[in-house]
PDB file of N, H, CA, C and O in Angstrom:
ATOM      1  N   MET A   1      34.293  25.988  -9.836  1.00  0.00           N
ATOM      2  CA  MET A   1      32.827  25.974  -9.577  1.00  0.00           C
ATOM      3  C   MET A   1      32.250  24.667 -10.274  1.00  0.00           C
ATOM      4  O   MET A   1      31.523  23.881  -9.666  1.00  0.00           O
ATOM      5  N   GLN A   2      32.631  24.498 -11.593  1.00  0.00           N
ATOM      6  H   GLN A   2      33.221  25.137 -12.087  1.00  0.00           H
ATOM      7  CA  GLN A   2      32.055  23.357 -12.338  1.00  0.00           C
ATOM      8  C   GLN A   2      32.624  22.100 -11.753  1.00  0.00           C
ATOM      9  O   GLN A   2      31.923  21.088 -11.763  1.00  0.00           O
ATOM     10  N   HIS A   3      33.823  22.072 -11.248  1.00  0.00           N
ATOM     11  H   HIS A   3      34.392  22.895 -11.241  1.00  0.00           H
ATOM     12  CA  HIS A   3      34.477  20.898 -10.673  1.00  0.00           C
ATOM     13  C   HIS A   3      33.633  20.494  -9.474  1.00  0.00           C
ATOM     14  O   HIS A   3      33.266  19.330  -9.318  1.00  0.00           O
ATOM     15  N   ASP A   4      33.340  21.445  -8.657  1.00  0.00           N
ATOM     16  H   ASP A   4      33.638  22.391  -8.783  1.00  0.00           H
ATOM     17  CA  ASP A   4      32.452  21.159  -7.451  1.00  0.00           C
ATOM     18  C   ASP A   4      31.155  20.493  -7.820  1.00  0.00           C
ATOM     19  O   ASP A   4      30.693  19.525  -7.216  1.00  0.00           O
ATOM     20  N   LEU A   5      30.564  21.122  -8.928  1.00  0.00           N
ATOM     21  H   LEU A   5      30.939  21.908  -9.419  1.00  0.00           H
ATOM     22  CA  LEU A   5      29.123  20.637  -9.287  1.00  0.00           C
ATOM     23  C   LEU A   5      29.337  19.191  -9.825  1.00  0.00           C
ATOM     24  O   LEU A   5      28.558  18.295  -9.503  1.00  0.00           O
ATOM     25  N   ASP A   6      30.327  18.986 -10.591  1.00  0.00           N
ATOM     26  H   ASP A   6      30.960  19.714 -10.853  1.00  0.00           H
ATOM     27  CA  ASP A   6      30.469  17.605 -11.098  1.00  0.00           C
ATOM     28  C   ASP A   6      30.746  16.548 -10.009  1.00  0.00           C
ATOM     29  O   ASP A   6      30.231  15.432 -10.082  1.00  0.00           O
ATOM     30  N   ARG A   7      31.557  16.906  -9.008  1.00  0.00           N
ATOM     31  H   ARG A   7      31.976  17.812  -8.949  1.00  0.00           H
ATOM     32  CA  ARG A   7      31.854  16.143  -7.880  1.00  0.00           C
ATOM     33  C   ARG A   7      30.565  15.915  -7.107  1.00  0.00           C
ATOM     34  O   ARG A   7      30.337  14.773  -6.706  1.00  0.00           O
ATOM     35  N   LEU A   8      29.777  16.809  -6.882  1.00  0.00           N
ATOM     36  H   LEU A   8      29.962  17.736  -7.207  1.00  0.00           H
ATOM     37  CA  LEU A   8      28.427  16.642  -6.198  1.00  0.00           C
ATOM     38  C   LEU A   8      27.463  15.791  -6.963  1.00  0.00           C
ATOM     39  O   LEU A   8      26.703  15.039  -6.352  1.00  0.00           O
ATOM     40  N   LYS A   9      27.455  15.874  -8.327  1.00  0.00           N
ATOM     41  H   LYS A   9      28.072  16.484  -8.823  1.00  0.00           H
ATOM     42  CA  LYS A   9      26.701  14.942  -9.099  1.00  0.00           C
ATOM     43  C   LYS A   9      27.074  13.522  -9.020  1.00  0.00           C
ATOM     44  O   LYS A   9      26.241  12.619  -8.947  1.00  0.00           O
ATOM     45  N   ARG A  10      28.564  13.319  -9.040  1.00  0.00           N
ATOM     46  H   ARG A  10      29.240  14.053  -9.099  1.00  0.00           H
ATOM     47  CA  ARG A  10      28.958  11.929  -8.929  1.00  0.00           C
ATOM     48  C   ARG A  10      28.716  11.391  -7.552  1.00  0.00           C
ATOM     49  O   ARG A  10      28.389  10.210  -7.436  1.00  0.00           O
ATOM     50  N   ARG A  11      28.853  12.184  -6.467  1.00  0.00           N
ATOM     51  H   ARG A  11      29.118  13.143  -6.562  1.00  0.00           H
ATOM     52  CA  ARG A  11      28.600  11.693  -5.063  1.00  0.00           C
ATOM     53  C   ARG A  11      27.110  11.302  -4.942  1.00  0.00           C
ATOM     54  O   ARG A  11      26.740  10.257  -4.407  1.00  0.00           O
ATOM     55  N   LYS A  12      26.293  12.216  -5.478  1.00  0.00           N
ATOM     56  H   LYS A  12      26.594  13.065  -5.913  1.00  0.00           H
ATOM     57  CA  LYS A  12      24.875  12.003  -5.470  1.00  0.00           C
ATOM     58  C   LYS A  12      24.355  10.728  -6.198  1.00  0.00           C
ATOM     59  O   LYS A  12      23.468  10.000  -5.751  1.00  0.00           O
ATOM     60  N   SER A  13      25.060  10.534  -7.454  1.00  0.00           N
ATOM     61  H   SER A  13      25.781  11.125  -7.817  1.00  0.00           H
ATOM     62  CA  SER A  13      24.716   9.272  -8.198  1.00  0.00           C
ATOM     63  C   SER A  13      25.246   8.061  -7.438  1.00  0.00           C
ATOM     64  O   SER A  13      24.570   7.033  -7.387  1.00  0.00           O
ATOM     65  N   ARG A  14      26.408   8.149  -6.861  1.00  0.00           N
ATOM     66  H   ARG A  14      26.957   8.984  -6.903  1.00  0.00           H
ATOM     67  CA  ARG A  14      26.959   6.953  -6.161  1.00  0.00           C
ATOM     68  C   ARG A  14      26.129   6.642  -4.875  1.00  0.00           C
ATOM     69  O   ARG A  14      25.921   5.478  -4.530  1.00  0.00           O
ATOM     70  N   MET A  15      25.674   7.688  -4.196  1.00  0.00           N
ATOM     71  H   MET A  15      25.842   8.633  -4.476  1.00  0.00           H
ATOM     72  CA  MET A  15      24.790   7.447  -2.974  1.00  0.00           C
ATOM     73  C   MET A  15      23.449   6.796  -3.450  1.00  0.00           C
ATOM     74  O   MET A  15      22.901   5.922  -2.778  1.00  0.00           O
ATOM     75  N   HIS A  16      22.952   7.245  -4.611  1.00  0.00           N
ATOM     76  H   HIS A  16      23.397   7.955  -5.157  1.00  0.00           H
ATOM     77  CA  HIS A  16      21.604   6.727  -5.093  1.00  0.00           C
ATOM     78  C   HIS A  16      21.800   5.234  -5.463  1.00  0.00           C
ATOM     79  O   HIS A  16      20.913   4.420  -5.205  1.00  0.00           O
ATOM     80  N   LYS A  17      22.960   4.869  -6.070  1.00  0.00           N
ATOM     81  H   LYS A  17      23.681   5.530  -6.279  1.00  0.00           H
ATOM     82  CA  LYS A  17      23.262   3.513  -6.380  1.00  0.00           C
ATOM     83  C   LYS A  17      23.444   2.596  -5.121  1.00  0.00           C
ATOM     84  O   LYS A  17      22.944   1.471  -5.092  1.00  0.00           O
ATOM     85  N   ILE A  18      24.105   3.061  -4.182  1.00  0.00           N
ATOM     86  H   ILE A  18      24.511   3.975  -4.206  1.00  0.00           H
ATOM     87  CA  ILE A  18      24.271   2.382  -2.948  1.00  0.00           C
ATOM     88  C   ILE A  18      22.993   2.258  -2.249  1.00  0.00           C
ATOM     89  O   ILE A  18      22.681   1.151  -1.811  1.00  0.00           O
ATOM     90  N   LEU A  19      22.174   3.313  -2.083  1.00  0.00           N
ATOM     91  H   LEU A  19      22.427   4.212  -2.438  1.00  0.00           H
ATOM     92  CA  LEU A  19      20.906   3.197  -1.523  1.00  0.00           C
ATOM     93  C   LEU A  19      19.955   2.239  -2.286  1.00  0.00           C
ATOM     94  O   LEU A  19      19.260   1.463  -1.630  1.00  0.00           O
ATOM     95  N   GLY A  20      19.897   2.254  -3.521  1.00  0.00           N
ATOM     96  H   GLY A  20      20.462   2.884  -4.053  1.00  0.00           H
ATOM     97  CA  GLY A  20      19.057   1.380  -4.279  1.00  0.00           C
ATOM     98  C   GLY A  20      19.481  -0.068  -4.060  1.00  0.00           C
ATOM     99  O   GLY A  20      18.639  -0.940  -3.845  1.00  0.00           O
ATOM    100  N   LEU A  21      20.768  -0.318  -4.115  1.00  0.00           N
ATOM    101  H   LEU A  21      21.451   0.391  -4.290  1.00  0.00           H
ATOM    102  CA  LEU A  21      21.346  -1.701  -3.878  1.00  0.00           C
ATOM    103  C   LEU A  21      20.948  -2.185  -2.467  1.00  0.00           C
ATOM    104  O   LEU A  21      20.581  -3.343  -2.264  1.00  0.00           O
ATOM    105  N   SER A  22      21.032  -1.299  -1.555  1.00  0.00           N
ATOM    106  H   SER A  22      21.330  -0.359  -1.720  1.00  0.00           H
ATOM    107  CA  SER A  22      20.736  -1.716  -0.148  1.00  0.00           C
ATOM    108  C   SER A  22      19.328  -2.010  -0.035  1.00  0.00           C
ATOM    109  O   SER A  22      18.986  -3.002   0.609  1.00  0.00           O
ATOM    110  N   VAL A  23      18.452  -1.252  -0.596  1.00  0.00           N
ATOM    111  H   VAL A  23      18.730  -0.446  -1.119  1.00  0.00           H
ATOM    112  CA  VAL A  23      16.917  -1.566  -0.556  1.00  0.00           C
ATOM    113  C   VAL A  23      16.649  -2.822  -1.258  1.00  0.00           C
ATOM    114  O   VAL A  23      15.870  -3.620  -0.736  1.00  0.00           O
ATOM    115  N   LEU A  24      17.199  -3.092  -2.375  1.00  0.00           N
ATOM    116  H   LEU A  24      17.831  -2.444  -2.799  1.00  0.00           H
ATOM    117  CA  LEU A  24      17.044  -4.372  -3.107  1.00  0.00           C
ATOM    118  C   LEU A  24      17.445  -5.555  -2.289  1.00  0.00           C
ATOM    119  O   LEU A  24      16.718  -6.547  -2.242  1.00  0.00           O
ATOM    120  N   CYS A  25      18.596  -5.483  -1.633  1.00  0.00           N
ATOM    121  H   CYS A  25      19.187  -4.677  -1.672  1.00  0.00           H
ATOM    122  CA  CYS A  25      19.091  -6.556  -0.844  1.00  0.00           C
ATOM    123  C   CYS A  25      18.270  -6.817   0.412  1.00  0.00           C
ATOM    124  O   CYS A  25      18.166  -7.945   0.893  1.00  0.00           O
ATOM    125  N   ILE A  26      17.679  -5.717   0.935  1.00  0.00           N
ATOM    126  H   ILE A  26      17.763  -4.801   0.545  1.00  0.00           H
ATOM    127  CA  ILE A  26      16.728  -5.799   2.121  1.00  0.00           C
ATOM    128  C   ILE A  26      15.469  -6.636   1.699  1.00  0.00           C
ATOM    129  O   ILE A  26      15.055  -7.609   2.330  1.00  0.00           O
ATOM    130  N   VAL A  27      14.918  -6.137   0.560  1.00  0.00           N
ATOM    131  H   VAL A  27      15.254  -5.347   0.048  1.00  0.00           H
ATOM    132  CA  VAL A  27      13.768  -6.761   0.032  1.00  0.00           C
ATOM    133  C   VAL A  27      13.912  -8.188  -0.357  1.00  0.00           C
ATOM    134  O   VAL A  27      12.986  -8.974  -0.157  1.00  0.00           O
ATOM    135  N   ILE A  28      15.055  -8.568  -0.916  1.00  0.00           N
ATOM    136  H   ILE A  28      15.807  -7.929  -1.078  1.00  0.00           H
ATOM    137  CA  ILE A  28      15.330  -9.994  -1.265  1.00  0.00           C
ATOM    138  C   ILE A  28      15.496 -10.783   0.060  1.00  0.00           C
ATOM    139  O   ILE A  28      15.062 -11.934   0.102  1.00  0.00           O
ATOM    140  N   ALA A  29      16.076 -10.254   1.109  1.00  0.00           N
ATOM    141  H   ALA A  29      16.429  -9.319   1.076  1.00  0.00           H
ATOM    142  CA  ALA A  29      16.273 -10.931   2.299  1.00  0.00           C
ATOM    143  C   ALA A  29      14.989 -11.137   2.981  1.00  0.00           C
ATOM    144  O   ALA A  29      14.820 -12.203   3.573  1.00  0.00           O
ATOM    145  N   LEU A  30      14.054 -10.240   2.970  1.00  0.00           N
ATOM    146  H   LEU A  30      14.191  -9.374   2.489  1.00  0.00           H
ATOM    147  CA  LEU A  30      12.716 -10.383   3.608  1.00  0.00           C
ATOM    148  C   LEU A  30      11.898 -11.426   2.849  1.00  0.00           C
ATOM    149  O   LEU A  30      11.198 -12.195   3.508  1.00  0.00           O
ATOM    150  N   ILE A  31      11.928 -11.515   1.515  1.00  0.00           N
ATOM    151  H   ILE A  31      12.496 -10.889   0.980  1.00  0.00           H
ATOM    152  CA  ILE A  31      11.242 -12.541   0.727  1.00  0.00           C
ATOM    153  C   ILE A  31      11.839 -13.828   1.150  1.00  0.00           C
ATOM    154  O   ILE A  31      11.078 -14.745   1.458  1.00  0.00           O
ATOM    155  N   MET A  32      13.230 -14.007   1.200  1.00  0.00           N
ATOM    156  H   MET A  32      13.849 -13.262   0.950  1.00  0.00           H
ATOM    157  CA  MET A  32      13.791 -15.264   1.647  1.00  0.00           C
ATOM    158  C   MET A  32      13.371 -15.778   2.958  1.00  0.00           C
ATOM    159  O   MET A  32      13.131 -16.970   3.149  1.00  0.00           O
ATOM    160  N   VAL A  33      13.275 -14.754   3.968  1.00  0.00           N
ATOM    161  H   VAL A  33      13.470 -13.786   3.812  1.00  0.00           H
ATOM    162  CA  VAL A  33      12.856 -15.091   5.251  1.00  0.00           C
ATOM    163  C   VAL A  33      11.353 -15.537   5.311  1.00  0.00           C
ATOM    164  O   VAL A  33      10.953 -16.418   6.072  1.00  0.00           O
ATOM    165  N   GLY A  34      10.600 -14.877   4.477  1.00  0.00           N
ATOM    166  H   GLY A  34      10.926 -14.161   3.859  1.00  0.00           H
ATOM    167  CA  GLY A  34       9.205 -15.184   4.449  1.00  0.00           C
ATOM    168  C   GLY A  34       8.895 -16.545   3.860  1.00  0.00           C
ATOM    169  O   GLY A  34       8.024 -17.272   4.339  1.00  0.00           O
ATOM    170  N   MET A  35       9.632 -16.871   2.808  1.00  0.00           N
ATOM    171  H   MET A  35      10.340 -16.281   2.420  1.00  0.00           H
ATOM    172  CA  MET A  35       9.570 -18.200   2.194  1.00  0.00           C
ATOM    173  C   MET A  35       9.958 -19.254   3.146  1.00  0.00           C
ATOM    174  O   MET A  35       9.280 -20.276   3.248  1.00  0.00           O
ATOM    175  N   ARG A  36      11.033 -19.050   3.858  1.00  0.00           N
ATOM    176  H   ARG A  36      11.583 -18.220   3.775  1.00  0.00           H
ATOM    177  CA  ARG A  36      11.585 -20.022   4.758  1.00  0.00           C
ATOM    178  C   ARG A  36      10.616 -20.215   5.950  1.00  0.00           C
ATOM    179  O   ARG A  36      10.530 -21.323   6.481  1.00  0.00           O
ATOM    180  N   THR A  37       9.957 -19.266   6.339  1.00  0.00           N
ATOM    181  H   THR A  37      10.027 -18.367   5.907  1.00  0.00           H
ATOM    182  CA  THR A  37       9.041 -19.285   7.490  1.00  0.00           C
ATOM    183  C   THR A  37       7.717 -20.087   7.024  1.00  0.00           C
ATOM    184  O   THR A  37       7.183 -20.926   7.749  1.00  0.00           O
ATOM    185  N   CYS A  38       7.248 -19.744   5.746  1.00  0.00           N
ATOM    186  H   CYS A  38       7.683 -19.063   5.158  1.00  0.00           H
ATOM    187  CA  CYS A  38       6.089 -20.456   5.238  1.00  0.00           C
ATOM    188  C   CYS A  38       6.397 -21.974   4.990  1.00  0.00           C
ATOM    189  O   CYS A  38       5.562 -22.827   5.293  1.00  0.00           O
ATOM    190  N   SER A  39       7.600 -22.298   4.438  1.00  0.00           N
ATOM    191  H   SER A  39       8.278 -21.606   4.192  1.00  0.00           H
ATOM    192  CA  SER A  39       7.892 -23.642   4.115  1.00  0.00           C
ATOM    193  C   SER A  39       8.122 -24.417   5.506  1.00  0.00           C
ATOM    194  O   SER A  39       7.921 -25.630   5.556  1.00  0.00           O
ATOM    195  N   GLY A  40       8.514 -23.750   6.545  1.00  0.00           N
ATOM    196  H   GLY A  40       8.677 -22.764   6.504  1.00  0.00           H
ATOM    197  CA  GLY A  40       8.742 -24.418   7.863  1.00  0.00           C
ATOM    198  C   GLY A  40       7.419 -24.841   8.488  1.00  0.00           C
ATOM    199  O   GLY A  40       7.396 -25.727   9.342  1.00  0.00           O
ATOM    200  N   GLN A  41       6.299 -24.209   8.069  1.00  0.00           N
ATOM    201  H   GLN A  41       6.317 -23.489   7.375  1.00  0.00           H
ATOM    202  CA  GLN A  41       5.002 -24.582   8.682  1.00  0.00           C
ATOM    203  C   GLN A  41       4.496 -25.941   8.095  1.00  0.00           C
ATOM    204  O   GLN A  41       3.672 -26.620   8.708  1.00  0.00           O
ATOM    205  N   TYR A  42       4.985 -26.292   6.965  1.00  0.00           N
ATOM    206  H   TYR A  42       5.654 -25.740   6.468  1.00  0.00           H
ATOM    207  CA  TYR A  42       4.497 -27.531   6.335  1.00  0.00           C
ATOM    208  C   TYR A  42       5.516 -28.634   6.437  1.00  0.00           C
ATOM    209  O   TYR A  42       6.228 -28.962   5.488  1.00  0.00           O
ATOM    210  N   SER A  43       5.557 -29.222   7.694  1.00  0.00           N
ATOM    211  H   SER A  43       4.979 -28.956   8.464  1.00  0.00           H
ATOM    212  CA  SER A  43       6.639 -30.240   7.942  1.00  0.00           C
ATOM    213  C   SER A  43       6.184 -31.510   7.305  1.00  0.00           C
ATOM    214  O   SER A  43       7.049 -32.252   6.840  1.00  0.00           O
ATOM    215  N   LYS A  44       4.925 -31.846   7.229  1.00  0.00           N
ATOM    216  H   LYS A  44       4.222 -31.243   7.607  1.00  0.00           H
ATOM    217  CA  LYS A  44       4.487 -33.084   6.671  1.00  0.00           C
ATOM    218  C   LYS A  44       3.561 -32.592   5.442  1.00  0.00           C
ATOM    219  O   LYS A  44       3.122 -31.445   5.352  1.00  0.00           O
ATOM    220  N   PRO A  45       3.328 -33.634   4.501  1.00  0.00           N
ATOM    221  CA  PRO A  45       2.512 -33.263   3.420  1.00  0.00           C
ATOM    222  C   PRO A  45       1.102 -32.948   3.761  1.00  0.00           C
ATOM    223  O   PRO A  45       0.489 -33.703   4.515  1.00  0.00           O
ATOM    224  N   TYR A  46       0.531 -31.867   3.252  1.00  0.00           N
ATOM    225  H   TYR A  46       1.029 -31.253   2.640  1.00  0.00           H
ATOM    226  CA  TYR A  46      -0.751 -31.391   3.688  1.00  0.00           C
ATOM    227  C   TYR A  46      -1.962 -32.309   2.962  1.00  0.00           C
ATOM    228  O   TYR A  46      -3.128 -32.251   3.352  1.00  0.00           O
ATOM    229  N   ASN A  47      -1.573 -33.056   1.991  1.00  0.00           N
ATOM    230  H   ASN A  47      -0.626 -33.102   1.674  1.00  0.00           H
ATOM    231  CA  ASN A  47      -2.638 -33.878   1.344  1.00  0.00           C
ATOM    232  C   ASN A  47      -2.085 -35.356   1.329  1.00  0.00           C
ATOM    233  O   ASN A  47      -1.551 -35.845   0.334  1.00  0.00           O
ATOM    234  N   THR A  48      -2.254 -36.000   2.485  1.00  0.00           N
ATOM    235  H   THR A  48      -2.688 -35.602   3.294  1.00  0.00           H
ATOM    236  CA  THR A  48      -1.760 -37.363   2.677  1.00  0.00           C
ATOM    237  C   THR A  48      -2.654 -38.431   1.904  1.00  0.00           C
ATOM    238  O   THR A  48      -2.151 -39.497   1.548  1.00  0.00           O
ATOM    239  N   ASN A  49      -3.859 -38.158   1.675  1.00  0.00           N
ATOM    240  H   ASN A  49      -4.267 -37.292   1.964  1.00  0.00           H
ATOM    241  CA  ASN A  49      -4.718 -39.218   1.060  1.00  0.00           C
ATOM    242  C   ASN A  49      -4.881 -38.888  -0.414  1.00  0.00           C
ATOM    243  O   ASN A  49      -5.980 -39.072  -0.937  1.00  0.00           O
ATOM    244  N   TYR A  50      -3.852 -38.408  -1.123  1.00  0.00           N
ATOM    245  H   TYR A  50      -2.959 -38.258  -0.698  1.00  0.00           H
ATOM    246  CA  TYR A  50      -3.891 -38.156  -2.491  1.00  0.00           C
ATOM    247  C   TYR A  50      -3.989 -39.432  -3.313  1.00  0.00           C
ATOM    248  O   TYR A  50      -3.205 -40.352  -3.081  1.00  0.00           O
ATOM    249  N   GLN A  51      -4.930 -39.533  -4.279  1.00  0.00           N
ATOM    250  H   GLN A  51      -5.567 -38.785  -4.468  1.00  0.00           H
ATOM    251  CA  GLN A  51      -5.012 -40.554  -5.243  1.00  0.00           C
ATOM    252  C   GLN A  51      -5.236 -39.916  -6.654  1.00  0.00           C
ATOM    253  O   GLN A  51      -5.997 -38.966  -6.836  1.00  0.00           O
ATOM    254  N   PRO A  52      -4.526 -40.505  -7.603  1.00  0.00           N
ATOM    255  CA  PRO A  52      -4.658 -39.981  -8.982  1.00  0.00           C
ATOM    256  C   PRO A  52      -6.157 -40.008  -9.391  1.00  0.00           C
ATOM    257  O   PRO A  52      -6.943 -40.818  -8.900  1.00  0.00           O
ATOM    258  N   MET A  53      -6.485 -39.142 -10.252  1.00  0.00           N
ATOM    259  H   MET A  53      -5.846 -38.483 -10.650  1.00  0.00           H
ATOM    260  CA  MET A  53      -7.829 -38.992 -10.834  1.00  0.00           C
ATOM    261  C   MET A  53      -8.212 -40.254 -11.565  1.00  0.00           C
ATOM    262  O   MET A  53      -9.362 -40.674 -11.440  1.00  0.00           O
ATOM    263  N   ASP A  54      -7.316 -40.911 -12.340  1.00  0.00           N
ATOM    264  H   ASP A  54      -6.381 -40.570 -12.442  1.00  0.00           H
ATOM    265  CA  ASP A  54      -7.797 -42.001 -13.127  1.00  0.00           C
ATOM    266  C   ASP A  54      -8.160 -43.204 -12.157  1.00  0.00           C
ATOM    267  O   ASP A  54      -9.077 -43.976 -12.441  1.00  0.00           O
ATOM    268  N   THR A  55      -7.462 -43.323 -11.090  1.00  0.00           N
ATOM    269  H   THR A  55      -6.717 -42.696 -10.860  1.00  0.00           H
ATOM    270  CA  THR A  55      -7.809 -44.365 -10.077  1.00  0.00           C
ATOM    271  C   THR A  55      -9.100 -44.153  -9.500  1.00  0.00           C
ATOM    272  O   THR A  55      -9.850 -45.108  -9.295  1.00  0.00           O
ATOM    273  N   LEU A  56      -9.461 -42.818  -9.186  1.00  0.00           N
ATOM    274  H   LEU A  56      -8.851 -42.043  -9.354  1.00  0.00           H
ATOM    275  CA  LEU A  56     -10.768 -42.568  -8.590  1.00  0.00           C
ATOM    276  C   LEU A  56     -11.895 -42.864  -9.680  1.00  0.00           C
ATOM    277  O   LEU A  56     -12.961 -43.366  -9.322  1.00  0.00           O
ATOM    278  N   ARG A  57     -11.659 -42.562 -10.944  1.00  0.00           N
ATOM    279  H   ARG A  57     -10.793 -42.154 -11.234  1.00  0.00           H
ATOM    280  CA  ARG A  57     -12.655 -42.766 -12.009  1.00  0.00           C
ATOM    281  C   ARG A  57     -13.005 -44.244 -12.139  1.00  0.00           C
ATOM    282  O   ARG A  57     -14.164 -44.651 -12.216  1.00  0.00           O
ATOM    283  N   LYS A  58     -11.895 -45.035 -12.158  1.00  0.00           N
ATOM    284  H   LYS A  58     -10.954 -44.705 -12.096  1.00  0.00           H
ATOM    285  CA  LYS A  58     -12.064 -46.522 -12.260  1.00  0.00           C
ATOM    286  C   LYS A  58     -12.879 -47.017 -11.035  1.00  0.00           C
ATOM    287  O   LYS A  58     -13.787 -47.826 -11.224  1.00  0.00           O
ATOM    288  N   GLN A  59     -12.616 -46.599  -9.882  1.00  0.00           N
ATOM    289  H   GLN A  59     -11.879 -45.942  -9.729  1.00  0.00           H
ATOM    290  CA  GLN A  59     -13.339 -47.083  -8.702  1.00  0.00           C
ATOM    291  C   GLN A  59     -14.785 -46.651  -8.734  1.00  0.00           C
ATOM    292  O   GLN A  59     -15.708 -47.402  -8.422  1.00  0.00           O
ATOM    293  N   GLY A  60     -14.938 -45.353  -9.142  1.00  0.00           N
ATOM    294  H   GLY A  60     -14.187 -44.743  -9.395  1.00  0.00           H
ATOM    295  CA  GLY A  60     -16.372 -44.951  -9.162  1.00  0.00           C
ATOM    296  C   GLY A  60     -17.201 -45.507 -10.339  1.00  0.00           C
ATOM    297  O   GLY A  60     -18.430 -45.523 -10.276  1.00  0.00           O
ATOM    298  N   ALA A  61     -16.528 -45.960 -11.407  1.00  0.00           N
ATOM    299  H   ALA A  61     -15.530 -45.948 -11.458  1.00  0.00           H
ATOM    300  CA  ALA A  61     -17.247 -46.462 -12.518  1.00  0.00           C
ATOM    301  C   ALA A  61     -17.825 -47.855 -12.350  1.00  0.00           C
ATOM    302  O   ALA A  61     -18.880 -48.197 -12.884  1.00  0.00           O
ATOM    303  N   THR A  62     -17.093 -48.633 -11.591  1.00  0.00           N
ATOM    304  H   THR A  62     -16.236 -48.356 -11.157  1.00  0.00           H
ATOM    305  CA  THR A  62     -17.389 -50.035 -11.203  1.00  0.00           C
ATOM    306  C   THR A  62     -18.436 -50.098 -10.131  1.00  0.00           C
ATOM    307  O   THR A  62     -18.140 -49.620  -9.035  1.00  0.00           O
ATOM    308  N   PRO A  63     -19.565 -50.600 -10.299  1.00  0.00           N
ATOM    309  CA  PRO A  63     -20.579 -50.695  -9.226  1.00  0.00           C
ATOM    310  C   PRO A  63     -20.306 -51.777  -8.162  1.00  0.00           C
ATOM    311  O   PRO A  63     -21.092 -51.935  -7.228  1.00  0.00           O
TER     312      PRO A  63
END
């Protein structure tokens, strides 16, 4: 009887580990796909007219 109970506990523990690992892998895969999809939307730089702040201040300070 005790042997059956121990075996059941081991199987249950093993199944929980496998299930947890599977869920973790699925979540990581979904995050990776989401990041890839988002980065694919930005094919060119979204801020093409960027100028450093010190350059803007110098231009604005001189009349």
